[in-house]
C-alpha positions, 0 to 999 in steps of 0.5 A: 704256874711253871712246873719246877721239874721243866728241864731241856738239857737233853733237848738242847743236847741233841738239837746242839748236835743235830745242827752240825749235821743237819741243817737248821737241825731239822728235817722240816724248817717249822720244827725248829722254833725260830719264830717262837724262841727258844729251841725245840724239844726233841720227841721220845715218844707219843701216845693218846693225846700225850708227847713225852721229851727226851728229859720226860716232859709231858705235854698235852699235844695239840699238833698231832703230827701236823693233822694225821694223829685224828684218833690220837698217837699210836691208836692200839687198832692201828699198832696191833694192824701195823705189826700183822702188816710187818709180818708180810714185808714192808713194801712190795713194788707192786700191786696189794689189796690194801690198795683197793680197800683204802681207794674203795674207802676214800672214794665213798667217803670223798664227793668228788672223787670216782678215782684214786692214785696213791703218793707219798706225801702231800707234796706230791699229791699237789705236784701231780695234781697240777700236772693233770690239771695241764694236761687235761685242760691243755692249758699251762696257768693256775691260780693258787691263793696268797698264804695257802700252801701246796708243798714245797714244788717249785710253781707252789713257792709263790706267796705260801704259807705253811714254813715259808710264812712262819720263817717271813722268807721270800718266795725261794731261791732256787726256783726259777722265775720260769717255774712259777711264770705260769702260777697266778695268785689272789687274795684268799676270799676275794673273788673279784680277784679271781674273775680280773684273773681269769679275764687278763688271762682268757682260755690260759688258766687250767684251774684253781687250787685252794685249801678250802679252809686254810691251815697253812697261814693260821686258821682261815675259814671261808667267807659266805659264797666264796667257795660257790663263786669259785665253782661257778667262775671254774665252770664258766672259764672251762677250769678245773676247781681243785680243794688241797684237802690235805690238811682237811680231808677226815678231818672237818667232815668224814667227807672232807671240806667239799662235804662239809660245804656241799660244794664238789670240786673236780679234783681232790688231794688229800694225805696225812689223816689216810697214812693213819701216821705213815707217809702218804698222799693221794689224788684223785677226781673224776673219773673222766680226768683220772684216766688221763693219768699213766699208765690208763693215759698218757700223763706220766707219774710214778713212785716205788713206795706209792701205795706201801702197804704199812701205809694202806693198812694204818690209814684203813684202820684210821679210817675204820675207826672214824667211822665209829658213831659220835665221832666227830659229835665229840671232836667238834664238842671238845675243839669248841670248848678250847677254841671258845675257852682260849678265846674267852680268856684271852680277852677276859686278859685284854688281849686283842684276839681272833680265831675259830674252829671247824670240827677237829681244826681250830685256830688263834691269831693275836689281832682284833681282826676279823681274818679273812686273808693272809694279809689280815693275817700276817698284823698278828702279834707275832712276837706276844704268839711267842711268848704264849707258845713258850708259856704253855709249853712250860705247863705242859701244854704243846702248840704249833710253834707258829702263829700261821698253823692251825691246831689240831685235837683228836678223840683222844683229847679228854675234857680234862686235857681241855680243862688242863689246856684252859687252865694253863693259857688262863696263867700265860695270858694273864702275865704277857 
Protein backbone atom coordinates (compact mmCIF):
# COMPACT_ATOMS: atom_id res chain seq x y z
CA UNK A 1 0.00 0.00 0.00
CA UNK A 2 1.06 3.60 -0.54
CA UNK A 3 2.37 4.96 2.70
CA UNK A 4 0.27 7.83 4.06
CA UNK A 5 3.47 9.43 5.33
CA UNK A 6 4.68 10.08 1.76
CA UNK A 7 4.85 13.87 1.65
CA UNK A 8 6.98 15.95 -0.69
CA UNK A 9 6.21 19.47 0.49
CA UNK A 10 9.81 20.52 1.08
CA UNK A 11 10.99 18.97 -2.19
CA UNK A 12 8.32 20.91 -4.06
CA UNK A 13 9.29 24.18 -2.37
CA UNK A 14 12.99 23.70 -3.07
CA UNK A 15 12.40 22.69 -6.70
CA UNK A 16 10.09 25.67 -7.27
CA UNK A 17 12.84 27.97 -6.03
CA UNK A 18 15.44 26.14 -8.12
CA UNK A 19 13.47 26.71 -11.33
CA UNK A 20 13.90 30.46 -10.88
CA UNK A 21 17.68 30.29 -10.63
CA UNK A 22 18.73 27.24 -12.71
CA UNK A 23 17.46 26.15 -16.15
CA UNK A 24 14.65 23.71 -15.47
CA UNK A 25 15.62 23.77 -11.81
CA UNK A 26 18.36 21.17 -12.25
CA UNK A 27 22.03 20.76 -13.12
CA UNK A 28 21.37 17.83 -15.48
CA UNK A 29 18.14 17.36 -17.49
CA UNK A 30 16.92 13.86 -16.55
CA UNK A 31 16.77 14.89 -12.89
CA UNK A 32 13.75 17.08 -13.60
CA UNK A 33 11.32 14.10 -13.89
CA UNK A 34 9.82 15.58 -17.07
CA UNK A 35 9.33 12.22 -18.74
CA UNK A 36 7.73 10.52 -15.73
CA UNK A 37 5.54 13.33 -14.40
CA UNK A 38 5.43 14.95 -11.02
CA UNK A 39 8.30 16.83 -9.46
CA UNK A 40 11.66 15.42 -8.46
CA UNK A 41 12.45 14.57 -4.89
CA UNK A 42 15.29 16.59 -3.41
CA UNK A 43 17.91 14.43 -1.71
CA UNK A 44 19.14 15.14 1.79
CA UNK A 45 21.55 12.26 2.37
CA UNK A 46 22.43 8.75 1.18
CA UNK A 47 23.89 5.67 2.84
CA UNK A 48 24.36 2.13 1.59
CA UNK A 49 21.44 1.23 -0.67
CA UNK A 50 19.21 4.01 0.64
CA UNK A 51 18.22 7.62 0.01
CA UNK A 52 16.54 10.07 2.35
CA UNK A 53 14.88 13.15 0.89
CA UNK A 54 14.38 16.56 2.52
CA UNK A 55 10.89 15.51 3.67
CA UNK A 56 12.29 12.50 5.53
CA UNK A 57 11.09 9.82 3.09
CA UNK A 58 13.35 6.80 2.71
CA UNK A 59 13.88 4.96 -0.58
CA UNK A 60 15.72 1.90 -1.85
CA UNK A 61 17.96 3.32 -4.56
CA UNK A 62 18.48 1.69 -7.96
CA UNK A 63 20.14 4.70 -9.61
CA UNK A 64 23.28 4.76 -7.47
CA UNK A 65 24.23 8.28 -8.59
CA UNK A 66 23.85 6.90 -12.15
CA UNK A 67 26.29 4.07 -11.63
CA UNK A 68 29.25 4.98 -9.41
CA UNK A 69 27.78 3.69 -6.12
CA UNK A 70 28.51 0.01 -6.77
CA UNK A 71 29.73 -0.37 -3.16
CA UNK A 72 26.68 1.46 -1.89
CA UNK A 73 26.55 5.13 -0.98
CA UNK A 74 29.07 6.58 1.48
CA UNK A 75 30.85 3.29 2.08
CA UNK A 76 32.66 3.65 5.43
CA UNK A 77 36.04 2.59 4.03
CA UNK A 78 35.77 5.08 1.15
CA UNK A 79 34.71 7.85 3.53
CA UNK A 80 37.58 7.06 5.91
CA UNK A 81 40.10 7.18 3.06
CA UNK A 82 38.66 10.49 1.88
CA UNK A 83 38.91 12.03 5.35
CA UNK A 84 42.60 11.13 5.44
CA UNK A 85 43.13 12.51 1.93
CA UNK A 86 41.34 15.77 2.79
CA UNK A 87 43.94 16.50 5.44
CA UNK A 88 46.55 16.63 2.67
CA UNK A 89 44.55 19.04 0.48
CA UNK A 90 41.74 18.94 -2.03
CA UNK A 91 43.63 19.65 -5.23
CA UNK A 92 47.27 19.65 -6.30
CA UNK A 93 47.35 20.52 -10.01
CA UNK A 94 50.56 18.51 -9.97
CA UNK A 95 51.56 14.85 -10.01
CA UNK A 96 50.72 12.64 -7.02
CA UNK A 97 51.51 9.00 -6.32
CA UNK A 98 47.77 8.32 -6.10
CA UNK A 99 47.55 8.67 -9.89
CA UNK A 100 50.16 5.93 -10.30
CA UNK A 101 48.30 3.62 -7.96
CA UNK A 102 44.90 3.99 -9.64
CA UNK A 103 46.45 3.88 -13.12
CA UNK A 104 48.15 0.57 -12.32
CA UNK A 105 44.87 -0.84 -10.97
CA UNK A 106 43.01 0.19 -14.14
CA UNK A 107 45.73 -1.22 -16.41
CA UNK A 108 45.76 -4.50 -14.50
CA UNK A 109 41.97 -4.82 -14.76
CA UNK A 110 41.01 -3.65 -18.26
CA UNK A 111 42.33 -5.83 -21.12
CA UNK A 112 42.72 -3.05 -23.70
CA UNK A 113 44.48 -0.52 -21.48
CA UNK A 114 48.27 -0.33 -21.48
CA UNK A 115 48.40 3.40 -20.66
CA UNK A 116 45.72 5.65 -19.18
CA UNK A 117 45.00 9.39 -18.88
CA UNK A 118 42.71 10.66 -16.11
CA UNK A 119 40.17 13.42 -16.78
CA UNK A 120 37.16 14.76 -14.88
CA UNK A 121 34.09 13.22 -16.50
CA UNK A 122 32.89 10.63 -18.96
CA UNK A 123 32.05 13.39 -21.43
CA UNK A 124 35.61 14.69 -21.23
CA UNK A 125 37.02 11.19 -21.71
CA UNK A 126 34.92 10.66 -24.84
CA UNK A 127 35.85 14.07 -26.26
CA UNK A 128 39.52 13.28 -25.81
CA UNK A 129 39.32 9.76 -27.19
CA UNK A 130 37.62 11.06 -30.33
CA UNK A 131 40.45 13.53 -30.87
CA UNK A 132 42.93 10.72 -30.28
CA UNK A 133 41.21 8.41 -32.78
CA UNK A 134 41.51 11.11 -35.42
CA UNK A 135 45.09 12.03 -34.52
CA UNK A 136 46.31 8.44 -34.64
CA UNK A 137 44.58 7.43 -37.88
CA UNK A 138 44.77 10.75 -39.74
CA UNK A 139 41.07 10.32 -40.56
CA UNK A 140 38.11 12.47 -39.52
CA UNK A 141 34.94 10.38 -39.69
CA UNK A 142 33.67 8.25 -36.83
CA UNK A 143 30.76 5.85 -36.43
CA UNK A 144 28.48 5.91 -33.38
CA UNK A 145 25.23 4.08 -32.75
CA UNK A 146 21.72 5.50 -32.51
CA UNK A 147 20.65 5.86 -28.89
CA UNK A 148 24.18 5.53 -27.52
CA UNK A 149 25.30 8.45 -25.39
CA UNK A 150 28.92 9.52 -25.14
CA UNK A 151 28.47 12.79 -23.29
CA UNK A 152 27.19 16.15 -24.43
CA UNK A 153 30.04 17.23 -26.71
CA UNK A 154 28.90 18.65 -30.07
CA UNK A 155 30.16 15.80 -32.22
CA UNK A 156 28.29 13.17 -30.20
CA UNK A 157 24.88 14.86 -30.07
CA UNK A 158 23.63 13.00 -33.11
CA UNK A 159 20.82 10.50 -32.47
CA UNK A 160 22.03 10.41 -28.87
CA UNK A 161 20.64 8.62 -25.86
CA UNK A 162 20.32 9.43 -22.16
CA UNK A 163 18.61 12.77 -21.47
CA UNK A 164 18.29 13.52 -25.18
CA UNK A 165 16.22 10.36 -25.64
CA UNK A 166 14.36 10.84 -22.37
CA UNK A 167 13.16 14.32 -23.29
CA UNK A 168 12.47 13.43 -26.92
CA UNK A 169 14.76 16.17 -28.15
CA UNK A 170 16.07 16.42 -31.71
CA UNK A 171 19.77 16.80 -32.31
CA UNK A 172 20.62 19.76 -30.14
CA UNK A 173 20.30 23.39 -31.23
CA UNK A 174 23.61 25.18 -30.96
CA UNK A 175 25.53 22.33 -32.53
CA UNK A 176 26.81 23.47 -35.95
CA UNK A 177 26.47 21.06 -38.84
CA UNK A 178 30.20 21.28 -39.31
CA UNK A 179 30.69 19.67 -35.88
CA UNK A 180 28.65 16.60 -36.79
CA UNK A 181 29.34 16.24 -40.51
CA UNK A 182 31.99 13.65 -39.69
CA UNK A 183 29.78 11.67 -37.29
CA UNK A 184 28.14 8.71 -39.01
CA UNK A 185 25.40 6.71 -37.30
CA UNK A 186 24.12 3.15 -37.49
CA UNK A 187 21.51 1.16 -35.57
CA UNK A 188 23.00 -0.75 -32.63
CA UNK A 189 23.33 -4.50 -33.32
CA UNK A 190 23.36 -3.90 -37.11
CA UNK A 191 26.67 -5.09 -38.57
CA UNK A 192 25.47 -4.71 -42.16
CA UNK A 193 24.83 -1.01 -41.61
CA UNK A 194 28.38 -0.60 -40.28
CA UNK A 195 29.83 -2.46 -43.28
CA UNK A 196 27.84 -0.19 -45.60
CA UNK A 197 29.23 2.95 -43.93
CA UNK A 198 32.79 1.71 -44.38
CA UNK A 199 32.06 0.87 -48.02
CA UNK A 200 30.61 4.34 -48.62
CA UNK A 201 33.54 6.09 -46.90
CA UNK A 202 36.66 4.12 -47.90
CA UNK A 203 39.79 5.15 -46.00
CA UNK A 204 37.95 7.99 -44.22
CA UNK A 205 36.68 6.43 -40.98
CA UNK A 206 38.91 6.78 -37.92
CA UNK A 207 36.95 4.31 -35.85
CA UNK A 208 33.80 3.04 -34.22
CA UNK A 209 32.72 4.06 -30.70
CA UNK A 210 29.94 2.36 -28.78
CA UNK A 211 28.55 1.36 -25.44
CA UNK A 212 29.26 -2.39 -25.54
CA UNK A 213 26.12 -2.81 -23.44
CA UNK A 214 23.77 0.11 -23.99
CA UNK A 215 22.60 1.84 -20.84
CA UNK A 216 21.54 5.20 -22.26
CA UNK A 217 18.62 4.04 -24.38
CA UNK A 218 17.48 1.71 -21.66
CA UNK A 219 19.32 -1.56 -21.05
CA UNK A 220 20.16 -3.22 -24.40
CA UNK A 221 22.60 -6.11 -24.78
CA UNK A 222 24.75 -6.90 -27.83
CA UNK A 223 23.47 -9.67 -30.08
CA UNK A 224 25.66 -12.74 -30.44
CA UNK A 225 28.49 -11.90 -32.84
CA UNK A 226 27.92 -8.13 -32.85
CA UNK A 227 30.98 -7.07 -30.87
CA UNK A 228 33.10 -9.74 -32.57
CA UNK A 229 31.92 -8.45 -35.94
CA UNK A 230 32.86 -4.87 -35.09
CA UNK A 231 36.34 -6.02 -34.08
CA UNK A 232 36.81 -7.72 -37.45
CA UNK A 233 35.36 -4.85 -39.52
CA UNK A 234 37.52 -2.19 -37.85
CA UNK A 235 40.67 -4.25 -38.21
CA UNK A 236 39.96 -4.94 -41.88
CA UNK A 237 39.53 -1.22 -42.53
CA UNK A 238 42.47 0.10 -40.51
CA UNK A 239 40.08 1.80 -38.06
CA UNK A 240 40.02 1.82 -34.26
CA UNK A 241 37.40 0.17 -32.05
CA UNK A 242 36.49 2.15 -28.94
CA UNK A 243 34.41 0.83 -26.05
CA UNK A 244 32.72 3.52 -23.99
CA UNK A 245 32.76 1.70 -20.65
CA UNK A 246 31.90 4.71 -18.51
CA UNK A 247 28.83 2.74 -17.41
CA UNK A 248 29.91 -0.90 -17.85
CA UNK A 249 33.49 -0.55 -16.63
CA UNK A 250 34.00 -2.40 -13.32
CA UNK A 251 30.23 -2.98 -13.19
CA UNK A 252 29.33 -5.92 -15.39
CA UNK A 253 32.73 -7.47 -14.62
CA UNK A 254 35.85 -6.19 -12.90
CA UNK A 255 37.48 -5.80 -16.33
CA UNK A 256 34.30 -4.40 -17.88
CA UNK A 257 32.39 -5.54 -20.94
CA UNK A 258 35.62 -6.40 -22.75
CA UNK A 259 36.42 -8.96 -20.08
CA UNK A 260 32.83 -10.20 -19.98
CA UNK A 261 32.58 -10.74 -23.74
CA UNK A 262 36.23 -11.47 -24.52
CA UNK A 263 36.55 -8.68 -27.11
CA UNK A 264 39.50 -6.31 -26.77
CA UNK A 265 39.03 -2.84 -28.30
CA UNK A 266 41.87 -0.47 -29.16
CA UNK A 267 40.74 2.28 -26.77
CA UNK A 268 38.41 2.50 -23.78
CA UNK A 269 36.71 5.31 -21.90
CA UNK A 270 35.92 4.99 -18.20
CA UNK A 271 34.26 7.03 -15.47
CA UNK A 272 31.73 6.66 -12.66
CA UNK A 273 33.00 3.70 -10.58
CA UNK A 274 36.70 4.58 -10.86
CA UNK A 275 35.98 7.81 -8.99
CA UNK A 276 34.12 6.12 -6.15
CA UNK A 277 31.41 8.79 -6.21
CA UNK A 278 33.63 11.76 -7.04
CA UNK A 279 33.88 13.37 -10.52
CA UNK A 280 36.29 11.41 -12.69
CA UNK A 281 36.85 10.05 -16.16
CA UNK A 282 39.65 8.29 -17.98
CA UNK A 283 40.65 7.03 -21.39
CA UNK A 284 43.26 4.47 -22.22
CA UNK A 285 44.36 1.83 -24.66
CA UNK A 286 47.31 0.50 -26.59
CA UNK A 287 50.62 2.13 -25.75
CA UNK A 288 51.38 3.11 -29.34
CA UNK A 289 48.08 5.01 -29.56
CA UNK A 290 48.27 6.61 -26.11
CA UNK A 291 51.81 7.79 -26.85
CA UNK A 292 50.19 10.34 -29.18
CA UNK A 293 48.84 12.23 -26.13
CA UNK A 294 50.75 15.32 -24.95
CA UNK A 295 53.32 15.70 -23.53
CA UNK A 296 54.47 12.32 -24.90
CA UNK A 297 53.06 13.19 -28.32
CA UNK A 298 51.44 15.98 -30.34
CA UNK A 299 47.73 15.50 -29.48
CA UNK A 300 46.86 18.08 -26.85
CA UNK A 301 44.54 17.47 -23.92
CA UNK A 302 44.75 18.90 -20.41
CA UNK A 303 42.81 19.53 -17.20
CA UNK A 304 43.53 21.44 -14.00
CA UNK A 305 41.62 18.99 -11.80
CA UNK A 306 42.58 15.84 -13.70
CA UNK A 307 44.02 13.22 -11.37
CA UNK A 308 42.47 15.04 -8.40
CA UNK A 309 43.73 13.40 -5.17
CA UNK A 310 40.25 12.98 -3.72
CA UNK A 311 38.87 11.26 -6.81
CA UNK A 312 41.96 9.06 -7.02
CA UNK A 313 41.61 8.09 -3.36
CA UNK A 314 37.93 7.19 -3.67
CA UNK A 315 38.59 5.24 -6.86
CA UNK A 316 41.45 3.26 -5.36
CA UNK A 317 39.41 2.25 -2.31
CA UNK A 318 36.38 1.36 -4.44
CA UNK A 319 38.41 -0.92 -6.70
CA UNK A 320 39.99 -2.54 -3.64
CA UNK A 321 36.51 -3.31 -2.29
CA UNK A 322 35.41 -4.76 -5.62
CA UNK A 323 38.32 -7.21 -5.57
CA UNK A 324 37.02 -8.97 -2.45
CA UNK A 325 36.04 -12.60 -3.16
CA UNK A 326 32.40 -13.18 -4.04
CA UNK A 327 31.57 -9.56 -4.88
CA UNK A 328 30.48 -10.07 -8.47
CA UNK A 329 28.79 -13.37 -7.68
CA UNK A 330 26.65 -11.55 -5.13
CA UNK A 331 25.89 -8.70 -7.53
CA UNK A 332 24.76 -11.23 -10.15
CA UNK A 333 22.61 -13.07 -7.62
CA UNK A 334 20.64 -10.10 -6.33
CA UNK A 335 20.31 -8.40 -9.72
CA UNK A 336 19.01 -11.58 -11.32
CA UNK A 337 16.45 -11.95 -8.54
CA UNK A 338 15.33 -8.35 -9.05
CA UNK A 339 15.23 -8.44 -12.84
CA UNK A 340 13.58 -11.85 -13.17
CA UNK A 341 11.09 -10.92 -10.47
CA UNK A 342 10.08 -7.64 -12.09
CA UNK A 343 9.57 -9.28 -15.48
CA UNK A 344 7.49 -12.14 -14.05
CA UNK A 345 5.33 -9.87 -11.90
CA UNK A 346 4.69 -7.56 -14.86
CA UNK A 347 3.78 -10.46 -17.16
CA UNK A 348 1.52 -12.00 -14.51
CA UNK A 349 -0.27 -8.65 -14.28
CA UNK A 350 -0.88 -8.70 -18.04
CA UNK A 351 1.74 -6.17 -19.17
CA UNK A 352 3.80 -6.51 -22.33
CA UNK A 353 7.37 -6.23 -21.04
CA UNK A 354 10.90 -7.30 -21.82
CA UNK A 355 14.28 -6.69 -20.25
CA UNK A 356 17.10 -8.39 -18.46
CA UNK A 357 20.35 -7.88 -16.61
CA UNK A 358 24.11 -8.43 -16.70
CA UNK A 359 25.77 -8.50 -13.31
CA UNK A 360 24.84 -5.26 -11.49
CA UNK A 361 23.04 -3.57 -14.40
CA UNK A 362 19.42 -4.15 -15.45
CA UNK A 363 16.50 -2.78 -17.41
CA UNK A 364 12.77 -3.15 -18.05
CA UNK A 365 10.88 -1.98 -21.15
CA UNK A 366 7.09 -1.72 -21.35
CA UNK A 367 6.98 -3.40 -24.75
CA UNK A 368 6.78 -7.04 -25.72
CA UNK A 369 10.09 -6.63 -27.49
CA UNK A 370 12.60 -7.89 -28.12
CA UNK A 371 14.65 -4.69 -27.95
CA UNK A 372 17.78 -4.85 -30.10
CA UNK A 373 18.28 -1.12 -30.70
CA UNK A 374 16.97 2.37 -30.03
CA UNK A 375 14.14 2.10 -32.55
CA UNK A 376 12.87 -0.97 -30.73
CA UNK A 377 13.24 0.82 -27.38
CA UNK A 378 11.09 3.71 -28.60
CA UNK A 379 8.14 1.30 -28.94
CA UNK A 380 7.99 1.12 -25.16
CA UNK A 381 4.91 2.58 -23.42
CA UNK A 382 6.57 5.57 -21.76
CA UNK A 383 3.29 6.80 -20.24
CA UNK A 384 2.90 3.46 -18.47
CA UNK A 385 6.51 3.62 -17.34
CA UNK A 386 5.79 7.04 -15.85
CA UNK A 387 2.91 5.62 -13.82
CA UNK A 388 5.07 2.69 -12.74
CA UNK A 389 7.86 5.04 -11.70
CA UNK A 390 5.52 7.19 -9.62
CA UNK A 391 3.89 4.22 -7.96
CA UNK A 392 7.27 2.80 -6.97
CA UNK A 393 8.43 6.18 -5.70
CA UNK A 394 5.38 6.44 -3.44
CA UNK A 395 6.23 3.00 -2.06
CA UNK A 396 9.83 3.91 -1.26
CA UNK A 397 11.66 2.65 -4.35
CA UNK A 398 13.75 5.07 -6.40
CA UNK A 399 14.19 4.11 -10.06
CA UNK A 400 15.77 6.13 -12.84
CA UNK A 401 13.17 8.74 -13.90
CA UNK A 402 13.33 7.65 -17.54
CA UNK A 403 12.37 4.61 -19.60
CA UNK A 404 15.64 5.17 -21.47
CA UNK A 405 18.10 4.65 -18.62
CA UNK A 406 19.49 1.43 -17.15
CA UNK A 407 19.15 0.59 -13.47
CA UNK A 408 21.95 -0.31 -11.08
CA UNK A 409 22.40 -2.44 -7.99
CA UNK A 410 25.19 -2.40 -5.43
CA UNK A 411 26.59 -4.90 -2.99
CA UNK A 412 24.92 -2.83 -0.26
CA UNK A 413 21.53 -4.07 -1.51
CA UNK A 414 20.20 -6.97 0.54
CA UNK A 415 17.85 -9.83 -0.25
CA UNK A 416 15.32 -8.03 1.94
CA UNK A 417 15.65 -4.90 -0.22
CA UNK A 418 14.92 -6.96 -3.33
CA UNK A 419 11.92 -8.62 -1.66
CA UNK A 420 10.54 -5.24 -0.60
CA UNK A 421 11.06 -3.88 -4.11
CA UNK A 422 9.26 -6.79 -5.73
CA UNK A 423 6.38 -6.50 -3.26
CA UNK A 424 6.01 -2.83 -4.19
CA UNK A 425 6.16 -3.69 -7.89
CA UNK A 426 3.40 -6.26 -7.47
CA UNK A 427 1.13 -3.61 -5.99
CA UNK A 428 1.93 -1.03 -8.63
CA UNK A 429 1.79 -3.33 -11.64
CA UNK A 430 -1.61 -4.64 -10.60
CA UNK A 431 -3.08 -1.13 -10.67
CA UNK A 432 -1.55 0.71 -13.66
